[in-house]
N, C-alpha and C positions, 0 to 999 in steps of 0.2 A: 882494474880487475884483468888478473892477466888472460889473453886467450887462451881455451885449452883446460882452463881451470877446474874440469868436470863438475861438484856439485857448488850447489850457489846457497846459503841460506840465507833471506831475509827476515827479518823482523816489520812488521807490516802495524803502524799503532797497536804493537804489544801482543803478535800472534805470528809465532813461529812457520817460516813455510823455507820448505826446499823443495831445489829444483835446477835443474840442468844449463852448463852456456848451452848444449843445443835448443832445448825450448825459449830462453830467453833470445836467441838468437830470432825464430820465427816473429818478432818483434819487429824486426828492421831495423839496421843501423840508424832512423831519424828520428826510433823512439828511446825514450827516457830508459828503458830497459833494455833496448840493441844496444847502451854505450856502454853501460857499463864491462861490455866486453872488450872495450879496447885501453890499450897501456899507459896511454895518458888520460886516461879517467879519475879521479879524485877522491871520490866519494868516499865520506869519512864515515869509519866502521862504526860502531857500536862500541859503548865501555867493558862491556861485560866480557866479549869473546869477539879477537880481532878477524874471523872471518864473519864474521856478522854482520850483517848493514840491516843500521837501521834506517825505515821510512814512515814517516808521520800521515799516512792516509788509512781507510776505511778497510779493515782486513776483508770486511763482509764480500767490498765491492773486489777488491783482490783478489778473492779464492777464484769468483766469475770469470775473472779474464784471465789468470793463471790456465785455469781450464782450458779457456778460448784458444791460447799458444800453444797446450798440451794435440789438443783434440781438433782442432776446425769448428769445433764447436759449440754454440752462444744454451749455455742453461743457466738460465735465470729465474731466481726465487719468486715465487706471484707476491713475495710484502716488498721488493727491492725495485723502489723505483724506476724506468727509463732513464729520470733526468739525473737520479742519482748516479748511477750508472755511467751515462754519457759523460759526467762529469768527470770522474778517476779515470776515464777510459782517455781523457782531453788533456788529463795533468799527466801520462804516463805513455803518451803518445800514440792509443792505440786507438780512436776513431773510426780509422779510417778501417778495421780489426771486426769491431762490432756493428758497423754499419752495413759493410759484405757481407755478414754472416746474416744477419738481418733482412735486407733485403735480395742477396745475390749481387750478381752481375750487371752492371749497367745497361738496359736495353731500351731502344726509345718507344720500342714497339709495346711494351709492359708497364708504362709511364701512366699513371691514376694523381688529381687531382686530387692533393692533401689538404691544399688550405691557400686560400687569399688574404695575401695582409693587403692592409688598410692603413699609406702613411697619415702624418699630420705633418707637412711641408707644403703651402699652399702652391697653385700652380701645378704645372704639369712635370712629371717624372721627364729624363732625359737619355740615360743611361743605365743600364741595372751590369751589373758583375758579379759574376759565381766566387768563389772562397772556395779554396781546396777543400777543406773540411765539411763544406754545405752551406757554410753563410754565404751574407752578398752584399753590395752594396748599393744606393740608389743615390744619383745625382739630381741634383733640383736645383736648376741654376749654378747658386755659389755653395752649394751646402749640398754635402754625401753624410745620406743616413747611412750607419752601422748594424747589421742585425749579426748577430752570432749560428753556431750551428743548432740552436736553440728556436729561432725566428725570435729572440727577446732582442731589441734594440737597443743600443751601447751611444752616448755621447757621441752626437753630429759631428764633420769634421764642416766647421766652415769656415771658407778660405775669404780672403779679402783683396781677391781678385774677380775680374770680370767671372764669364757664364765657364764652364768648369767646359774642356773639352773631353778628360778619356780620365780612365781608372784603370787600375790593374793589382793583383796582390802577386806580392814577390814569394808569403805562404799566410798563413792566417796572421798568423800576428800583424803582416807590415801593409800595407797598402801604399800603391802610387798615385799621383792625384795628378794631372796636367790641367795648364788654364792659361786664360789670356792673361798676359800680363799689362796691369795695369800702366800708362803711362809715367806717373809719380811716384813710380816705386823700385828697387833697384831690385838685383839677382834674377836669379833665374823664374822661369812659368813653370814649375813642378817642384814638388816638395814626397819627400817617405814621412809617411806619418802609422800610429802605433790602431791598429782597426779595436783595439780594446778602449782604450783611454785618449783618443780621440788626440794624443800626445804629436804635435813636428818632432820627426829626429834633426832633419836635415832637409837643405834646399838643392836643389841643383844647377849648377852654373855650367854657362858656355863662356868658353874665351875664345877671341878672335886676336889677333896681336899683342897675347899675353895679356890681355884685359879681359876683363868678366862684362860681360851685355846683359841685357835685357831681352830678353825674346818670349814670343809666345809657344810652347809644349801642344803638340798636339796627339794624334795613332802612338798608343806604349807599345811595346811587345818586349816580350825577358824572352834570356837566354838560361833556362836552367843551371847544364852543366856548365857553363862556365860566366854564370853568375853574371850577365852583365844585362843593364837595361837598354833599351832602343827609343829614342823619338823623335819624331820630326817636329822639327821646329824653324821656326824663321824669326830673322831680328832686323835692326833696324839699317842693320852695316851689311858684310855679305854672308851671315855665320844663318842663311839656308841651306838645308839638308837634314842629315840623319844625325842626332848626337848619340855618345857612346855615353855610359855612367856603370860601373862597377857599381854591385847590390849594396855589401857591406858595407863599403869607406863612404858612398858619393860620388867618388870625384869621375873626372872626365875622362876618360882612355883611347877614347879618338872621334872622329867626326870625317862625316861624307860629303863632301860640299857637291851642291847642285848641278851637274854638268849642263850644257845646251843645250834644249830640248826637251827635262823630262820634267818632273812637277815634282821633288820629292820633299821638300817645308810645308806644302799644303796636303800632305799624304792624310790622308784619313781612317786606310787601313796599314798596320805592319803586320807580319808575321815572321816568326823563327822557323828554318826549316829544318828541324833535328840534322837530318842523317846527312845532309848537305852541307852545313852549315852557315847558309846564307841566307838572304830576309828578303823576303817578300814588302814592296813598295806600291800601294793602289791612290790614286787619287781620281778619286770615283763622281760621276752623276751623283746630285744637281751642282758639285763646289765645282767642276767643271762639266763643259761643253764636250771638249776632246780628253775621252778617257786614259790616264796613263796604270801599265803595269810592269813594274821592274823588277829585277832581281839580283842583289847586291852581294858582291863578294865581299868583304871587308880586308880579307887578308891580301888580297892580290890591288884593293881601293881600286873595282874594277864590273862596272854594270856589264855581267853575263847576260843577260835575256830581258828583253823588252817587249810588248805591245802595244801600241794606240789604237783608237777608232778612228782616224781622220779621214781612212780614206772612208768608211763609213759615214761621215758626215757628209763629204763631200756631195752624195748621193743620198744620202736624206730625205725620206720626208719629214716635212715640218712636225707629223705628232707620232716621230721615232723618237724612242729614249735610249738612254746608253746603259752604261752597265753601272748597276747598283750596288754592289756589295761583290765580294773575290775572295776567296781559300784553297789554298794549296794542298792538294786534294792526300790523302796519307802513305801515296806509296811514290810521292813527290813526284809523279808523271805529269801530270796536269795541273791545272787552274781549275775551278769550279765556277764559273758566274752567273750571274744571277738580272736580269731587268725588268723592266715597271710589263711587262707583259706576260709576265708571270712564266716565261722558259727561263731554264736551265740549259746554260753552257759551255762547253770545253775547251780550254786552248792546252796543245800543245807543245810541255816545257822544255820537249826533246829538238824541237824545232823550230826558228826563230822568224818561220815563213808559216801564213795561214791564221786564216782567220777563224771566230769563235765558230764550235760547233752546236749548233742547235739541236735539244733534241727533245722529238715533239714527246715521245715516252714520258719524259718525267716531268710534266704540267702537274704545277702544282697546285692546291686544292683552295678554290677561290674565297672561299669560307664568305660570311659577311662582311659587312662594312655597315657602321651605325654612326652616325652626321656623312658631313659634305666631305672631310678628307680620310684620303686613306693612309697609312704609311709605308714607308720602299719597305721591300727586305731585308732581310737580313739572313749569313750560311753564316753556320757552324760543324766540324766534325768533332766525331766523338764514338771513338772504341770502332771504326770500321762503318758509320752511320752517319748521313750528311742529313741533314735538318734545314730547313728554310721556313721564314717567317713571310705569311703574306696575310694583310689583314688584320682576322682573328684569330687566325688560327698559322700551327705551323705542322709544318709535313716533314713527313720521317722518310727515307729513300734508304735502300738497301740493296748488294749485290751489285754483280759484276756492270749490267745496264742498269742500276741510279732507280728502281722500280719504286711507285708509291706504294710504302704496306702499312702507313697507320696517318692519323689527321690528331691533333692534339687539339681541341678548342673549347673553353669556357664556356659553361651554358651560358650566362648574361655576360658582358662583356662590351668594350668596343673593340679598337685596333690595336695589335700591340706592337708597338715602336721598338723596342729591343727585347731583346734573351739570352742566358748563357747558361754556360754546362758548367758547377764545380762539384768534384766528390760524385753522388749519386742521385744529384736535383736536379732539373731544368727549371730558369727562373725566366717567368714571363710577364713584361713588364706592360703595361694599358698606356693609353697614349690620351685620355680625353677623362682619366682615372687616375687619382693618386692610388692605386692599388699593383701590387703585383700575384700572382700564383703561382703555387709552386708545387710541382710535379718532381711524384717518386716514383720510382718501381716500389711494386705490395709490396709487405711485410709478410719474413716469412711466418710459420708458423714455431714460437720458442718453447723449447721442452723445459 
C-alpha cells in the first residue's frame, strides 16, 4: 500500500472497518498494521473491492485494538477475555501497545509479585532470560524451557550438548542458545531456535584458517541496529576471542582474537553499548581470580579501554572477593560493578586510570538466606533504574546518586540465582527450588 494514501478500508472477519494511514502508523513500523504503509507490501486485496483488504481474524478484538491506536486508551468490553485480546494483539504486533495501556511505563518501584511458576525439570535452574514481549526461558542443564507472554509452557529445547552457558532472544520468535561443545560432535557450540516450536533454524560456526572449528560458546549479546550476534568463544586451536554473526543468515561476519593479557574467550558477560557501537567484555570472579573488563571497538579492531584488579589482588587479604558482575550505565560514561560484600562500585570510562569508586550510599539490601549457600549478585539496567539481586531480594536504585528506593522480595523462597527484565516484567529465578517469580506493574483500570 502506498504511503500517504489517506483512508484505508479493512475487512476483518467479514466486518468492514475504515481508518487512516495516520492511525495505522501509530502501530509502529515493526507491526503488521504498520507494514501496510510500506511500498513493497504485497498484501492481497479482497475480490470484491481493490481498495479493501481482508484479514481473517476476530472483528470484535480488532475494534478494541483500532480504538487503542486512535485514542491511546484501552476500552475492553466485560465479556471479552484478556487472553483472546492478547492473542489478537500478538498477531497484529500490538501486544506492547496493549500492555503499556494496561500497566503504564515500567517502574521498578511499582512492581508487584503477580505469580510464581513451578517448572517440571529436575534439578536447579541455572539461568533465566526475558523475551521482548514478556515471555521468558529458563535453562536447566542441557534443557531450555520456554514460556510465552501468557506464561504457558511451549515445547522445551533439548540440546545434545553439555551444560548450557547462555541464552538470549533476538526477538519474541527466535532464541539463541550457547553451550559447551561435545568432543565427539562437529559444528558450533551455539544455535538459533524457534521459541514457539523449539525447531533448530541453524547452527553458528567459527572459521579459522578457512576451516570450521569446534568451539565452546559462552556469553551472548546482540546489536539490534546492526543485526549482529556476539559470543565469547574458545576452541582447540587459536579461536579464542569474540565471534560475530549475522542475525538473519547465521553467517560469521567477524572475529576479535584474544590479545595478550586479555581474557575474552572465557568472558561471562557481554554488553553492546548502543550509543558508541562498542562491546563490553567482562571476565569476572569466580571464573577467574583476576577480573578483566574491556571495551572493544570492532570497527578499528582495537581494545579502547580496559581494567583489571591485579593491583588489588597483590595486596588483597585472603577473604577479599573480586568483582562478580558488571554493567555499562545508560549514559555510557561509567561501568557499575558489584562485589560479594554487597557494595556497588563505579569505573570511569572516560579515563584509563583509577580503580573502583565504591559507594557506601548504595549498599544493597542483604535479605535473608535459606540454606547454607548464598547466590552471587547480578546487575540489570532498565529505564534509568539500576537493579541488583542479593540473596533472596532484588534492590532498585534510582537518581544521580543511585539511592536505594525499593526492594523486591518473595514472601517465601530461597536465594535468587538469576533475574532478567523484558517487556514490562521482571523474572527472578530461585536457586534451590525449580521456580521463578514474575513481577509486574499494577494493572491500570480498564474502562
